[in-house]
C-alpha positions as CSV (number, residue, x, y, z in Angstrom):
1,X,31.5,-36.0,36.8
2,X,32.5,-33.2,35.7
3,X,33.5,-30.4,37.5
4,X,32.5,-26.4,36.5
5,X,34.8,-23.5,37.1
6,X,32.2,-22.7,40.0
7,X,33.2,-25.7,41.9
8,X,36.6,-25.9,40.6
9,X,36.7,-22.0,42.2
10,X,34.9,-22.8,45.1
11,X,37.5,-25.8,46.1
12,X,40.9,-23.6,45.5
13,X,39.3,-21.3,47.7
14,X,39.0,-23.8,50.7
15,X,42.6,-24.6,49.9
16,X,43.9,-21.4,50.6
17,X,41.7,-21.0,53.7
18,X,43.2,-24.0,55.2
19,X,46.3,-24.4,53.3
20,X,47.5,-20.6,52.5
21,X,47.7,-18.6,49.5
22,X,51.1,-20.7,47.8
23,X,50.9,-23.9,48.8
24,X,47.3,-23.8,47.9
25,X,48.7,-22.3,44.6
26,X,51.2,-25.1,44.3
27,X,49.0,-28.1,44.7
28,X,46.8,-27.2,42.3
29,X,49.8,-26.6,39.8
30,X,50.7,-30.1,40.7
31,X,47.3,-31.4,39.6
32,X,47.1,-30.0,36.6
33,X,50.3,-28.0,35.0
34,X,48.8,-26.2,32.5
35,X,45.7,-25.1,34.3
36,X,41.8,-26.3,33.9
37,X,41.9,-26.0,29.9
38,X,44.4,-29.5,29.2
39,X,41.6,-31.9,30.8
40,X,39.5,-33.7,27.9
41,X,36.2,-34.6,28.1
42,X,34.8,-37.5,26.7
43,X,33.0,-35.5,23.8
44,X,36.8,-34.4,23.6
45,X,37.9,-37.6,23.1
46,X,35.0,-38.9,20.8
47,X,35.5,-36.0,18.5
48,X,39.6,-36.9,18.3
49,X,38.1,-40.8,17.5
50,X,36.3,-39.7,14.7
51,X,38.5,-37.8,13.2
52,X,41.4,-40.4,13.8
53,X,38.8,-43.2,11.6
54,X,38.3,-40.7,9.2
55,X,41.7,-40.2,8.5
56,X,42.5,-43.7,9.0
57,X,40.5,-44.7,6.1
58,X,41.3,-42.2,3.8
59,X,44.8,-43.5,4.1
60,X,44.1,-46.8,4.0
61,X,42.0,-46.3,0.6
62,X,45.0,-44.0,-1.1
63,X,47.6,-46.9,0.5
64,X,45.1,-49.3,-1.8
65,X,45.0,-47.3,-4.8
66,X,48.7,-46.5,-4.8
67,X,49.4,-50.7,-4.3
68,X,47.1,-51.5,-7.3
69,X,49.0,-48.8,-9.2
70,X,52.3,-50.5,-8.4
71,X,51.5,-54.2,-8.8
72,X,50.2,-53.3,-12.0
73,X,53.3,-51.5,-13.4
74,X,55.0,-54.4,-12.0
75,X,52.8,-57.1,-13.8
76,X,53.1,-55.2,-17.2
77,X,57.0,-55.2,-16.7
78,X,57.2,-59.3,-16.1
79,X,54.7,-59.3,-19.1
80,X,57.1,-57.6,-21.4
81,X,60.4,-59.1,-20.4
82,X,58.4,-62.6,-20.9
83,X,57.2,-61.7,-24.5
84,X,61.0,-60.3,-25.3
85,X,62.4,-63.7,-24.2
86,X,60.0,-65.7,-26.1
87,X,60.4,-63.9,-28.6
88,X,63.9,-63.9,-28.7
89,X,63.8,-68.2,-28.3
90,X,61.0,-68.1,-31.1
91,X,63.3,-66.6,-33.5
92,X,66.4,-68.3,-32.7
93,X,65.3,-71.7,-32.5
94,X,63.9,-70.7,-35.9
95,X,67.1,-69.9,-37.4
């Protein structure tokens, strides 16, 4: 259950009435050290999750493209070496 600002203010006022202003403020700072703005809602978390999923998909796509390109380069390099060695062997054995 989410608490709205009116309920929070009423609770703080009740704490001030019961404990006094300084102890009430100290208690509130212990509960929310950076203030009420630090609390994330479920919607905040869903938005973060959606963004993280989109970033992950984009990163995986980029990684896949990079690996495909790298593998193609390695394969062509190996083929070039093999052709060079075969040609050397053929020329040497023919002569």
